[in-house]
All heavy atoms as TSV, in Angstrom:
chain	resi	resn	atom	element	x	y	z
A	1	LYS	N	N	98.478	107.619	81.951
A	1	LYS	CA	C	97.181	108.193	82.554
A	1	LYS	C	C	96.548	107.029	83.377
A	1	LYS	O	O	96.230	106.005	82.888
A	1	LYS	CB	C	96.303	108.694	81.436
A	1	LYS	CG	C	95.169	109.523	81.848
A	1	LYS	CD	C	94.495	110.118	80.707
A	1	LYS	CE	C	93.368	110.959	81.099
A	1	LYS	NZ	N	92.675	111.572	80.002
A	2	SER	N	N	96.277	107.421	84.621
A	2	SER	CA	C	95.689	106.394	85.527
A	2	SER	C	C	94.270	106.191	85.281
A	2	SER	O	O	93.480	107.091	85.103
A	2	SER	CB	C	95.916	106.842	87.002
A	2	SER	OG	O	95.268	105.982	87.863
A	3	GLN	N	N	93.840	104.891	85.290
A	3	GLN	CA	C	92.459	104.514	85.119
A	3	GLN	C	C	91.965	103.994	86.454
A	3	GLN	O	O	90.728	103.632	86.576
A	3	GLN	CB	C	92.247	103.491	84.014
A	3	GLN	CG	C	92.609	104.037	82.668
A	3	GLN	CD	C	91.648	105.224	82.295
A	3	GLN	OE1	O	90.533	105.263	82.433
A	3	GLN	NE2	N	92.402	106.283	81.755
A	4	LEU	N	N	92.804	104.024	87.419
A	4	LEU	CA	C	92.473	103.558	88.752
A	4	LEU	C	C	91.386	104.456	89.461
A	4	LEU	O	O	91.553	105.717	89.369
A	4	LEU	CB	C	93.688	103.403	89.701
A	4	LEU	CG	C	93.551	102.812	91.020
A	4	LEU	CD1	C	93.095	101.365	90.917
A	4	LEU	CD2	C	94.877	102.859	91.787
A	5	GLY	N	N	90.393	103.875	90.077
A	5	GLY	CA	C	89.382	104.658	90.792
A	5	GLY	C	C	89.464	104.427	92.271
A	5	GLY	O	O	90.057	103.412	92.693
A	6	LEU	N	N	88.930	105.366	92.997
A	6	LEU	CA	C	88.970	105.206	94.447
A	6	LEU	C	C	87.743	105.739	95.080
A	6	LEU	O	O	87.252	106.807	94.742
A	6	LEU	CB	C	90.218	105.995	95.086
A	6	LEU	CG	C	90.315	106.004	96.544
A	6	LEU	CD1	C	90.707	104.674	97.076
A	6	LEU	CD2	C	91.468	107.017	96.966
A	7	ILE	N	N	87.133	104.945	96.031
A	7	ILE	CA	C	86.009	105.417	96.835
A	7	ILE	C	C	86.669	105.636	98.205
A	7	ILE	O	O	87.080	104.714	98.891
A	7	ILE	CB	C	84.960	104.424	96.938
A	7	ILE	CG1	C	84.362	104.122	95.576
A	7	ILE	CG2	C	83.776	104.834	97.846
A	7	ILE	CD1	C	83.333	102.976	95.425
A	8	TRP	N	N	86.711	106.855	98.602
A	8	TRP	CA	C	87.424	107.294	99.941
A	8	TRP	C	C	86.290	107.331	100.960
A	8	TRP	O	O	85.468	108.194	100.977
A	8	TRP	CB	C	88.037	108.599	99.763
A	8	TRP	CG	C	88.870	109.033	100.914
A	8	TRP	CD1	C	88.571	109.842	101.941
A	8	TRP	CD2	C	90.251	108.614	101.179
A	8	TRP	NE1	N	89.514	109.938	102.832
A	8	TRP	CE2	C	90.641	109.242	102.364
A	8	TRP	CE3	C	91.137	107.838	100.545
A	8	TRP	CZ2	C	91.925	109.080	102.918
A	8	TRP	CZ3	C	92.427	107.696	101.039
A	8	TRP	CH2	C	92.822	108.312	102.241
A	9	ILE	N	N	86.195	106.351	101.874
A	9	ILE	CA	C	85.202	106.332	102.939
A	9	ILE	C	C	85.880	106.682	104.227
A	9	ILE	O	O	86.662	105.908	104.817
A	9	ILE	CB	C	84.598	104.913	103.007
A	9	ILE	CG1	C	84.011	104.554	101.690
A	9	ILE	CG2	C	83.539	104.866	104.102
A	9	ILE	CD1	C	83.581	103.096	101.575
A	10	ASP	N	N	85.619	107.923	104.718
A	10	ASP	CA	C	86.261	108.353	105.863
A	10	ASP	C	C	85.463	109.619	106.342
A	10	ASP	O	O	84.832	110.299	105.475
A	10	ASP	CB	C	87.676	108.768	105.566
A	10	ASP	CG	C	88.577	108.854	106.781
A	10	ASP	OD1	O	88.102	109.394	107.806
A	10	ASP	OD2	O	89.772	108.498	106.735
A	11	ALA	N	N	85.538	109.969	107.560
A	11	ALA	CA	C	84.929	111.185	108.117
A	11	ALA	C	C	85.831	112.432	107.780
A	11	ALA	O	O	85.426	113.521	107.785
A	11	ALA	CB	C	84.739	111.091	109.584
A	12	HIS	N	N	87.109	112.150	107.412
A	12	HIS	CA	C	88.037	113.256	107.097
A	12	HIS	C	C	88.614	113.104	105.733
A	12	HIS	O	O	88.745	111.981	105.272
A	12	HIS	CB	C	89.214	113.172	108.207
A	12	HIS	CG	C	88.629	113.243	109.581
A	12	HIS	ND1	N	88.527	112.048	110.359
A	12	HIS	CD2	C	88.199	114.283	110.320
A	12	HIS	CE1	C	88.018	112.370	111.527
A	12	HIS	NE2	N	87.853	113.750	111.572
A	13	MET	N	N	88.973	114.217	105.171
A	13	MET	CA	C	89.473	114.231	103.778
A	13	MET	C	C	90.909	113.733	103.750
A	13	MET	O	O	91.359	113.145	102.687
A	13	MET	CB	C	89.360	115.597	103.171
A	13	MET	CG	C	88.020	115.992	102.744
A	13	MET	SD	S	87.884	117.664	102.101
A	13	MET	CE	C	88.531	117.281	100.458
A	14	ASP	N	N	91.704	113.945	104.818
A	14	ASP	CA	C	93.130	113.520	104.751
A	14	ASP	C	C	93.812	113.958	103.516
A	14	ASP	O	O	94.639	113.283	102.923
A	14	ASP	CB	C	93.265	112.012	104.891
A	14	ASP	CG	C	92.700	111.510	106.311
A	14	ASP	OD1	O	92.819	112.333	107.230
A	14	ASP	OD2	O	92.318	110.390	106.365
A	15	SER	N	N	93.651	115.267	103.142
A	15	SER	CA	C	94.287	115.808	102.028
A	15	SER	C	C	95.164	117.108	102.281
A	15	SER	O	O	95.139	117.926	101.408
A	15	SER	CB	C	93.217	116.039	100.949
A	15	SER	OG	O	92.270	117.039	101.351
A	16	HIS	N	N	95.759	117.086	103.425
A	16	HIS	CA	C	96.786	118.085	103.667
A	16	HIS	C	C	97.992	117.808	102.877
A	16	HIS	O	O	98.188	116.701	102.383
A	16	HIS	CB	C	97.173	118.188	105.181
A	16	HIS	CG	C	96.159	118.843	106.034
A	16	HIS	ND1	N	96.016	120.191	106.112
A	16	HIS	CD2	C	95.156	118.346	106.916
A	16	HIS	CE1	C	95.025	120.513	106.914
A	16	HIS	NE2	N	94.517	119.510	107.376
A	17	THR	N	N	98.795	118.867	102.701
A	17	THR	CA	C	100.102	118.619	102.044
A	17	THR	C	C	101.184	119.169	103.010
A	17	THR	O	O	100.893	119.713	104.100
A	17	THR	CB	C	100.217	119.395	100.735
A	17	THR	OG1	O	100.292	120.821	101.038
A	17	THR	CG2	C	99.049	119.095	99.791
A	18	ASP	N	N	102.422	118.943	102.593
A	18	ASP	CA	C	103.526	119.456	103.417
A	18	ASP	C	C	103.504	120.972	103.455
A	18	ASP	O	O	104.171	121.583	104.348
A	18	ASP	CB	C	104.815	118.958	102.878
A	18	ASP	CG	C	105.041	119.361	101.464
A	18	ASP	OD1	O	104.087	119.255	100.636
A	18	ASP	OD2	O	106.229	119.943	101.051
A	19	LYS	N	N	102.798	121.631	102.692
A	19	LYS	CA	C	102.673	123.185	102.629
A	19	LYS	C	C	101.526	123.572	103.457
A	19	LYS	O	O	101.424	124.840	103.703
A	19	LYS	CB	C	102.497	123.642	101.219
A	19	LYS	CG	C	103.619	123.192	100.299
A	19	LYS	CD	C	104.941	123.764	100.691
A	19	LYS	CE	C	105.942	123.445	99.570
A	19	LYS	NZ	N	107.121	122.972	100.055
A	20	THR	N	N	100.701	122.750	103.905
A	20	THR	CA	C	99.521	123.182	104.798
A	20	THR	C	C	100.013	123.528	106.135
A	20	THR	O	O	100.602	122.777	106.875
A	20	THR	CB	C	98.463	121.972	104.900
A	20	THR	OG1	O	98.096	121.602	103.602
A	20	THR	CG2	C	97.259	122.472	105.629
A	21	PRO	N	N	99.718	124.801	106.559
A	21	PRO	CA	C	100.318	125.237	107.897
A	21	PRO	C	C	99.723	124.556	109.118
A	21	PRO	O	O	100.322	124.478	110.068
A	21	PRO	CB	C	100.088	126.756	107.863
A	21	PRO	CG	C	98.952	126.945	106.924
A	21	PRO	CD	C	99.037	125.853	105.921
A	22	LEU	N	N	98.477	124.133	109.023
A	22	LEU	CA	C	97.788	123.567	110.143
A	22	LEU	C	C	98.260	122.206	110.568
A	22	LEU	O	O	98.143	121.775	111.718
A	22	LEU	CB	C	96.282	123.555	109.874
A	22	LEU	CG	C	95.626	124.945	109.754
A	22	LEU	CD1	C	94.179	124.692	109.487
A	22	LEU	CD2	C	95.793	125.732	111.005
A	23	SER	N	N	98.782	121.520	109.611
A	23	SER	CA	C	99.129	120.064	109.925
A	23	SER	C	C	100.484	119.684	109.186
A	23	SER	O	O	100.539	119.822	108.076
A	23	SER	CB	C	98.046	119.089	109.438
A	23	SER	OG	O	98.382	117.819	109.731
A	24	GLN	N	N	101.338	119.126	109.993
A	24	GLN	CA	C	102.553	118.521	109.368
A	24	GLN	C	C	102.584	117.031	109.658
A	24	GLN	O	O	103.549	116.402	109.557
A	24	GLN	CB	C	103.797	119.190	109.929
A	24	GLN	CG	C	103.903	120.686	109.509
A	24	GLN	CD	C	104.023	120.782	107.959
A	24	GLN	OE1	O	104.876	120.185	107.330
A	24	GLN	NE2	N	103.185	121.619	107.356
A	25	ASN	N	N	101.461	116.542	109.962
A	25	ASN	CA	C	101.274	115.080	110.344
A	25	ASN	C	C	101.115	114.252	109.069
A	25	ASN	O	O	100.177	114.489	108.323
A	25	ASN	CB	C	100.134	114.871	111.233
A	25	ASN	CG	C	100.296	115.512	112.588
A	25	ASN	OD1	O	101.352	115.431	113.118
A	25	ASN	ND2	N	99.231	116.176	113.055
A	26	ILE	N	N	101.874	113.310	108.798
A	26	ILE	CA	C	101.822	112.542	107.614
A	26	ILE	C	C	100.498	111.777	107.426
A	26	ILE	O	O	100.011	111.495	106.318
A	26	ILE	CB	C	103.047	111.570	107.507
A	26	ILE	CG1	C	103.173	110.923	106.043
A	26	ILE	CG2	C	102.944	110.456	108.551
A	26	ILE	CD1	C	104.449	110.204	105.803
A	27	HIS	N	N	99.866	111.427	108.620
A	27	HIS	CA	C	98.625	110.664	108.543
A	27	HIS	C	C	97.460	111.512	107.972
A	27	HIS	O	O	96.453	111.017	107.675
A	27	HIS	CB	C	98.204	110.031	109.884
A	27	HIS	CG	C	97.791	111.104	110.894
A	27	HIS	ND1	N	98.673	111.799	111.795
A	27	HIS	CD2	C	96.584	111.604	111.158
A	27	HIS	CE1	C	97.992	112.652	112.453
A	27	HIS	NE2	N	96.804	112.575	112.162
A	28	SER	N	N	97.659	112.834	107.784
A	28	SER	CA	C	96.661	113.640	107.275
A	28	SER	C	C	96.920	114.026	105.727
A	28	SER	O	O	96.290	114.772	105.255
A	28	SER	CB	C	96.614	114.975	107.983
A	28	SER	OG	O	97.704	115.769	107.891
A	29	MET	N	N	97.858	113.246	105.128
A	29	MET	CA	C	98.225	113.558	103.727
A	29	MET	C	C	97.953	112.512	102.658
A	29	MET	O	O	98.232	112.720	101.461
A	29	MET	CB	C	99.703	113.849	103.686
A	29	MET	CG	C	100.109	115.057	104.566
A	29	MET	SD	S	101.939	115.314	104.463
A	29	MET	CE	C	102.146	116.582	105.672
A	30	PRO	N	N	97.492	111.304	102.948
A	30	PRO	CA	C	97.358	110.307	101.930
A	30	PRO	C	C	96.592	110.639	100.699
A	30	PRO	O	O	96.991	110.313	99.581
A	30	PRO	CB	C	96.901	109.031	102.687
A	30	PRO	CG	C	96.123	109.561	103.807
A	30	PRO	CD	C	96.859	110.841	104.231
A	31	LEU	N	N	95.376	111.260	100.751
A	31	LEU	CA	C	94.610	111.523	99.624
A	31	LEU	C	C	95.310	112.586	98.763
A	31	LEU	O	O	95.290	112.423	97.501
A	31	LEU	CB	C	93.191	111.968	100.130
A	31	LEU	CG	C	92.263	112.159	98.952
A	31	LEU	CD1	C	92.057	110.881	98.093
A	31	LEU	CD2	C	90.873	112.640	99.502
A	32	ALA	N	N	95.837	113.614	99.353
A	32	ALA	CA	C	96.515	114.575	98.524
A	32	ALA	C	C	97.737	113.983	97.742
A	32	ALA	O	O	97.910	114.221	96.608
A	32	ALA	CB	C	97.106	115.732	99.442
A	33	ALA	N	N	98.460	113.064	98.488
A	33	ALA	CA	C	99.545	112.405	97.834
A	33	ALA	C	C	99.097	111.551	96.611
A	33	ALA	O	O	99.727	111.521	95.504
A	33	ALA	CB	C	100.359	111.562	98.823
A	34	LEU	N	N	98.021	110.844	96.781
A	34	LEU	CA	C	97.524	109.938	95.721
A	34	LEU	C	C	97.037	110.815	94.546
A	34	LEU	O	O	97.180	110.369	93.390
A	34	LEU	CB	C	96.294	109.181	96.218
A	34	LEU	CG	C	96.684	107.954	97.160
A	34	LEU	CD1	C	95.341	107.464	97.749
A	34	LEU	CD2	C	97.424	106.916	96.396
A	35	LEU	N	N	96.576	112.058	94.806
A	35	LEU	CA	C	96.151	112.908	93.687
A	35	LEU	C	C	97.330	113.738	93.083
A	35	LEU	O	O	97.131	114.481	92.166
A	35	LEU	CB	C	95.140	113.952	94.256
A	35	LEU	CG	C	93.760	113.311	94.588
A	35	LEU	CD1	C	92.896	114.258	95.351
A	35	LEU	CD2	C	93.057	112.873	93.331
A	36	GLY	N	N	98.517	113.554	93.649
A	36	GLY	CA	C	99.732	114.203	93.132
A	36	GLY	C	C	100.094	115.534	93.775
A	36	GLY	O	O	100.928	116.322	93.151
A	37	PHE	N	N	99.519	115.879	94.835
A	37	PHE	CA	C	99.747	117.118	95.635
A	37	PHE	C	C	100.666	116.905	96.833
A	37	PHE	O	O	100.460	115.874	97.500
A	37	PHE	CB	C	98.466	117.769	96.060
A	37	PHE	CG	C	97.570	118.175	94.947
A	37	PHE	CD1	C	96.501	117.377	94.629
A	37	PHE	CD2	C	97.799	119.379	94.318
A	37	PHE	CE1	C	95.677	117.756	93.610
A	37	PHE	CE2	C	96.901	119.758	93.321
A	37	PHE	CZ	C	95.852	118.941	92.975
A	38	GLY	N	N	101.633	117.754	97.023
A	38	GLY	CA	C	102.492	117.616	98.198
A	38	GLY	C	C	103.921	117.277	97.762
A	38	GLY	O	O	104.344	117.395	96.579
A	39	ASP	N	N	104.691	116.936	98.731
A	39	ASP	CA	C	106.144	116.639	98.608
A	39	ASP	C	C	106.329	115.478	97.588
A	39	ASP	O	O	105.659	114.491	97.763
A	39	ASP	CB	C	106.754	116.317	99.884
A	39	ASP	CG	C	108.254	116.194	99.861
A	39	ASP	OD1	O	108.737	115.085	99.526
A	39	ASP	OD2	O	108.972	117.183	100.075
A	40	SER	N	N	107.244	115.567	96.725
A	40	SER	CA	C	107.448	114.556	95.706
A	40	SER	C	C	107.919	113.212	96.283
A	40	SER	O	O	107.779	112.191	95.708
A	40	SER	CB	C	108.593	114.996	94.693
A	40	SER	OG	O	109.804	115.224	95.303
A	41	SER	N	N	108.477	113.230	97.539
A	41	SER	CA	C	108.809	112.012	98.095
A	41	SER	C	C	107.594	111.092	98.514
A	41	SER	O	O	107.672	109.916	98.651
A	41	SER	CB	C	109.730	112.151	99.426
A	41	SER	OG	O	108.923	112.890	100.419
A	42	PHE	N	N	106.431	111.692	98.524
A	42	PHE	CA	C	105.159	111.058	98.693
A	42	PHE	C	C	104.416	110.825	97.401
A	42	PHE	O	O	103.703	109.813	97.196
A	42	PHE	CB	C	104.221	111.815	99.613
A	42	PHE	CG	C	104.766	112.044	101.023
A	42	PHE	CD1	C	104.812	113.269	101.636
A	42	PHE	CD2	C	105.246	110.927	101.765
A	42	PHE	CE1	C	105.326	113.481	102.913
A	42	PHE	CE2	C	105.772	111.111	103.033
A	42	PHE	CZ	C	105.766	112.405	103.540
A	43	THR	N	N	104.512	111.813	96.557
A	43	THR	CA	C	103.651	111.765	95.242
A	43	THR	C	C	104.259	110.997	94.126
A	43	THR	O	O	103.574	110.709	93.231
A	43	THR	CB	C	103.392	113.190	94.811
A	43	THR	OG1	O	104.661	113.879	94.507
A	43	THR	CG2	C	102.668	114.018	95.904
A	44	ARG	N	N	105.537	110.746	94.162
A	44	ARG	CA	C	106.218	110.047	93.034
A	44	ARG	C	C	106.802	108.693	93.386
A	44	ARG	O	O	107.846	108.383	92.828
A	44	ARG	CB	C	107.278	111.009	92.511
A	44	ARG	CG	C	106.676	112.298	92.025
A	44	ARG	CD	C	107.698	113.218	91.422
A	44	ARG	NE	N	106.969	114.462	90.935
A	44	ARG	CZ	C	107.134	114.914	89.821
A	44	ARG	NH1	N	107.988	114.487	88.969
A	44	ARG	NH2	N	106.461	115.956	89.377
A	45	ILE	N	N	106.190	108.012	94.232
A	45	ILE	CA	C	106.627	106.701	94.595
A	45	ILE	C	C	106.264	105.758	93.371
A	45	ILE	O	O	105.139	105.478	93.060
A	45	ILE	CB	C	105.991	106.123	95.920
A	45	ILE	CG1	C	106.340	107.046	97.085
A	45	ILE	CG2	C	106.297	104.696	96.220
A	45	ILE	CD1	C	105.586	106.811	98.340
A	46	MET	N	N	107.327	105.214	92.762
A	46	MET	CA	C	107.219	104.283	91.659
A	46	MET	C	C	106.579	104.872	90.383
A	46	MET	O	O	106.289	104.163	89.416
A	46	MET	CB	C	106.516	102.986	92.071
A	46	MET	CG	C	107.130	102.232	93.158
A	46	MET	SD	S	106.263	100.744	93.766
A	46	MET	CE	C	106.194	99.794	92.256
A	47	ASN	N	N	106.280	106.206	90.377
A	47	ASN	CA	C	105.530	106.695	89.244
A	47	ASN	C	C	105.678	108.286	89.336
A	47	ASN	O	O	105.582	108.845	90.406
A	47	ASN	CB	C	104.155	106.318	89.190
A	47	ASN	CG	C	103.488	106.618	87.836
A	47	ASN	OD1	O	103.847	107.451	87.130
A	47	ASN	ND2	N	102.362	105.844	87.626
A	48	THR	N	N	105.753	108.982	88.221
A	48	THR	CA	C	105.831	110.423	88.310
A	48	THR	C	C	104.439	111.067	88.180
A	48	THR	O	O	104.334	112.300	88.198
A	48	THR	CB	C	106.768	111.037	87.214
A	48	THR	OG1	O	106.359	110.506	85.923
A	48	THR	CG2	C	108.195	110.475	87.474
A	49	ASN	N	N	103.441	110.234	87.799
A	49	ASN	CA	C	102.166	110.781	87.612
A	49	ASN	C	C	101.260	110.558	88.880
A	49	ASN	O	O	101.565	109.636	89.666
A	49	ASN	CB	C	101.450	110.076	86.449
A	49	ASN	CG	C	102.186	110.330	85.176
A	49	ASN	OD1	O	102.560	111.422	84.857
A	49	ASN	ND2	N	102.382	109.260	84.422
A	50	PRO	N	N	100.167	111.306	89.060
A	50	PRO	CA	C	99.311	110.992	90.128
A	50	PRO	C	C	98.708	109.590	90.081
A	50	PRO	O	O	98.418	109.098	88.993
A	50	PRO	CB	C	98.159	112.051	89.933
A	50	PRO	CG	C	98.772	113.137	89.128
A	50	PRO	CD	C	99.702	112.483	88.258
A	51	GLN	N	N	98.551	109.043	91.217
A	51	GLN	CA	C	97.997	107.655	91.255
A	51	GLN	C	C	96.578	107.581	90.940
A	51	GLN	O	O	96.039	106.585	90.403
A	51	GLN	CB	C	98.307	106.987	92.542
A	51	GLN	CG	C	99.830	106.939	92.933
A	51	GLN	CD	C	100.573	106.136	91.969
A	51	GLN	OE1	O	100.219	105.032	91.628
A	51	GLN	NE2	N	101.696	106.684	91.445
A	52	ILE	N	N	95.868	108.657	91.310
A	52	ILE	CA	C	94.423	108.790	91.179
A	52	ILE	C	C	94.095	110.106	90.466
A	52	ILE	O	O	94.595	111.100	90.886
A	52	ILE	CB	C	93.620	108.751	92.505
A	52	ILE	CG1	C	93.958	107.472	93.320
A	52	ILE	CG2	C	92.139	108.894	92.360
A	52	ILE	CD1	C	93.341	106.239	92.802
A	53	LEU	N	N	93.236	110.083	89.457
A	53	LEU	CA	C	92.751	111.291	88.862
A	53	LEU	C	C	91.478	111.749	89.599
A	53	LEU	O	O	90.727	110.903	90.054
A	53	LEU	CB	C	92.520	111.124	87.409
A	53	LEU	CG	C	93.665	110.670	86.517
A	53	LEU	CD1	C	93.265	110.355	85.097
A	53	LEU	CD2	C	94.772	111.694	86.598
A	54	SER	N	N	91.390	113.065	89.825
A	54	SER	CA	C	90.261	113.558	90.562
A	54	SER	C	C	88.908	113.080	90.084
A	54	SER	O	O	87.942	112.897	90.779
A	54	SER	CB	C	90.362	115.105	90.695
A	54	SER	OG	O	90.218	115.648	89.427
A	55	GLN	N	N	88.794	112.990	88.741
A	55	GLN	CA	C	87.546	112.529	88.150
A	55	GLN	C	C	87.236	111.079	88.460
A	55	GLN	O	O	86.101	110.657	88.275
A	55	GLN	CB	C	87.438	112.814	86.676
A	55	GLN	CG	C	88.491	112.139	85.886
A	55	GLN	CD	C	89.645	113.002	85.509
A	55	GLN	OE1	O	90.068	113.870	86.339
A	55	GLN	NE2	N	90.402	112.654	84.414
A	56	ASN	N	N	88.266	110.358	88.938
A	56	ASN	CA	C	87.996	108.953	89.357
A	56	ASN	C	C	87.979	108.710	90.837
A	56	ASN	O	O	88.176	107.616	91.353
A	56	ASN	CB	C	89.209	108.076	88.809
A	56	ASN	CG	C	89.217	108.087	87.265
A	56	ASN	OD1	O	88.221	108.395	86.600
A	56	ASN	ND2	N	90.330	107.836	86.739
A	57	LEU	N	N	87.658	109.822	91.580
A	57	LEU	CA	C	87.620	109.761	92.987
A	57	LEU	C	C	86.195	110.088	93.516
A	57	LEU	O	O	85.568	111.013	93.052
A	57	LEU	CB	C	88.620	110.788	93.538
A	57	LEU	CG	C	88.582	111.043	95.070
A	57	LEU	CD1	C	89.008	109.817	95.847
A	57	LEU	CD2	C	89.418	112.222	95.394
A	58	HIS	N	N	85.790	109.345	94.455
A	58	HIS	CA	C	84.550	109.572	95.156
A	58	HIS	C	C	84.760	109.707	96.667
A	58	HIS	O	O	85.223	108.784	97.196
A	58	HIS	CB	C	83.452	108.576	94.809
A	58	HIS	CG	C	82.160	108.686	95.612
A	58	HIS	ND1	N	81.255	109.639	95.242
A	58	HIS	CD2	C	81.711	108.066	96.713
A	58	HIS	CE1	C	80.217	109.588	96.090
A	58	HIS	NE2	N	80.497	108.702	97.023
A	59	LEU	N	N	84.373	110.831	97.259
A	59	LEU	CA	C	84.472	111.004	98.668
A	59	LEU	C	C	83.071	110.594	99.355
A	59	LEU	O	O	82.070	111.145	98.947
A	59	LEU	CB	C	84.876	112.403	99.005
A	59	LEU	CG	C	86.160	112.934	98.413
A	59	LEU	CD1	C	86.341	114.406	98.694
A	59	LEU	CD2	C	87.320	112.131	98.773
A	60	HIS	N	N	83.182	109.733	100.329
A	60	HIS	CA	C	81.833	109.294	100.942
A	60	HIS	C	C	82.046	109.417	102.509
A	60	HIS	O	O	83.010	108.941	103.018
A	60	HIS	CB	C	81.580	107.840	100.544
A	60	HIS	CG	C	80.281	107.425	101.132
A	60	HIS	ND1	N	79.089	107.690	100.449
A	60	HIS	CD2	C	79.980	106.679	102.230
A	60	HIS	CE1	C	78.097	107.232	101.252
A	60	HIS	NE2	N	78.686	106.477	102.221
A	61	GLY	N	N	81.095	110.123	103.120
A	61	GLY	CA	C	81.124	110.259	104.586
A	61	GLY	C	C	81.933	111.414	105.078
A	61	GLY	O	O	82.051	111.480	106.328
A	62	ILE	N	N	82.450	112.201	104.282
A	62	ILE	CA	C	83.248	113.392	104.788
A	62	ILE	C	C	82.314	114.298	105.661
A	62	ILE	O	O	81.316	114.751	105.143
A	62	ILE	CB	C	83.855	114.172	103.589
A	62	ILE	CG1	C	84.713	113.274	102.724
A	62	ILE	CG2	C	84.652	115.394	104.144
A	62	ILE	CD1	C	85.830	112.680	103.306
A	63	ARG	N	N	82.782	114.541	106.851
A	63	ARG	CA	C	82.032	115.456	107.692
A	63	ARG	C	C	82.878	116.565	108.286
A	63	ARG	O	O	82.475	117.474	108.912
A	63	ARG	CB	C	81.297	114.717	108.764
A	63	ARG	CG	C	82.246	113.990	109.774
A	63	ARG	CD	C	81.504	113.395	110.923
A	63	ARG	NE	N	82.392	112.481	111.674
A	63	ARG	CZ	C	83.322	112.918	112.556
A	63	ARG	NH1	N	83.622	114.185	112.644
A	63	ARG	NH2	N	84.017	112.026	113.131
A	64	SER	N	N	84.228	116.392	108.055
A	64	SER	CA	C	85.081	117.366	108.686
A	64	SER	C	C	86.291	117.519	107.760
A	64	SER	O	O	86.932	116.583	107.365
A	64	SER	CB	C	85.562	116.809	110.084
A	64	SER	OG	O	86.502	117.649	110.653
A	65	TYR	N	N	86.583	118.786	107.414
A	65	TYR	CA	C	87.839	119.107	106.737
A	65	TYR	C	C	88.131	120.506	106.954
A	65	TYR	O	O	87.332	121.353	107.339
A	65	TYR	CB	C	87.698	118.828	105.225
A	65	TYR	CG	C	86.736	119.694	104.458
A	65	TYR	CD1	C	87.106	120.958	103.986
A	65	TYR	CD2	C	85.356	119.398	104.450
A	65	TYR	CE1	C	86.201	121.815	103.346
A	65	TYR	CE2	C	84.441	120.205	103.761
A	65	TYR	CZ	C	84.844	121.412	103.245
A	65	TYR	OH	O	83.977	122.229	102.556
A	66	GLU	N	N	89.373	120.883	106.718
A	66	GLU	CA	C	89.858	122.210	106.862
A	66	GLU	C	C	89.990	122.913	105.518
A	66	GLU	O	O	90.141	122.183	104.532
A	66	GLU	CB	C	91.214	122.263	107.582
A	66	GLU	CG	C	91.151	122.007	109.101
A	66	GLU	CD	C	92.022	120.939	109.602
A	66	GLU	OE1	O	92.936	120.517	108.924
A	66	GLU	OE2	O	91.888	120.499	110.729
A	67	GLU	N	N	89.717	124.116	105.409
A	67	GLU	CA	C	89.734	124.811	104.156
A	67	GLU	C	C	91.011	124.534	103.332
A	67	GLU	O	O	90.955	124.431	102.101
A	67	GLU	CB	C	89.560	126.343	104.317
A	67	GLU	CG	C	89.272	127.177	103.093
A	67	GLU	CD	C	88.069	126.751	102.343
A	67	GLU	OE1	O	87.071	126.360	103.061
A	67	GLU	OE2	O	88.013	126.855	101.137
A	68	GLU	N	N	92.129	124.364	103.961
A	68	GLU	CA	C	93.340	124.071	103.246
A	68	GLU	C	C	93.353	122.795	102.594
A	68	GLU	O	O	94.252	122.513	101.721
A	68	GLU	CB	C	94.550	124.228	104.265
A	68	GLU	CG	C	94.832	125.523	104.707
A	68	GLU	CD	C	93.892	125.996	105.950
A	68	GLU	OE1	O	93.135	125.149	106.456
A	68	GLU	OE2	O	93.961	127.149	106.318
A	69	GLU	N	N	92.466	121.890	102.916
A	69	GLU	CA	C	92.460	120.548	102.288
A	69	GLU	C	C	91.636	120.521	101.011
A	69	GLU	O	O	91.730	119.516	100.346
A	69	GLU	CB	C	91.813	119.566	103.332
A	69	GLU	CG	C	92.577	119.250	104.466
A	69	GLU	CD	C	91.887	118.163	105.329
A	69	GLU	OE1	O	90.994	118.625	106.133
A	69	GLU	OE2	O	92.262	117.077	105.242
A	70	ARG	N	N	90.903	121.607	100.760
A	70	ARG	CA	C	90.184	121.604	99.477
A	70	ARG	C	C	91.132	121.655	98.282
A	70	ARG	O	O	91.923	122.665	98.131
A	70	ARG	CB	C	89.296	122.760	99.434
A	70	ARG	CG	C	88.193	122.662	100.512
A	70	ARG	CD	C	87.221	123.710	100.417
A	70	ARG	NE	N	86.374	123.478	99.242
A	70	ARG	CZ	C	85.278	124.049	98.958
A	70	ARG	NH1	N	84.727	124.872	99.817
A	70	ARG	NH2	N	84.647	123.770	97.919
A	71	LEU	N	N	91.140	120.666	97.472
A	71	LEU	CA	C	92.157	120.589	96.366
A	71	LEU	C	C	91.453	121.039	95.065
A	71	LEU	O	O	90.322	120.879	94.798
A	71	LEU	CB	C	92.611	119.125	96.160
A	71	LEU	CG	C	93.368	118.575	97.393
A	71	LEU	CD1	C	93.557	117.151	97.227
A	71	LEU	CD2	C	94.667	119.379	97.747
């Protein structure tokens, strides 16, 4: 169980997955991958568990996201 926390400071959520139809760009997927969502080649690097638990995540400055990014 991860105890790592993250403060995500960005205008965008960057939480698309490989299943999100609007974006297949890898640069829009890092937050989802850290939370364990998306293709296993991104979510299981060196570990089978999510790197960040949602309760240990704080989003700051988000002003733009697509509905599909809501996890």
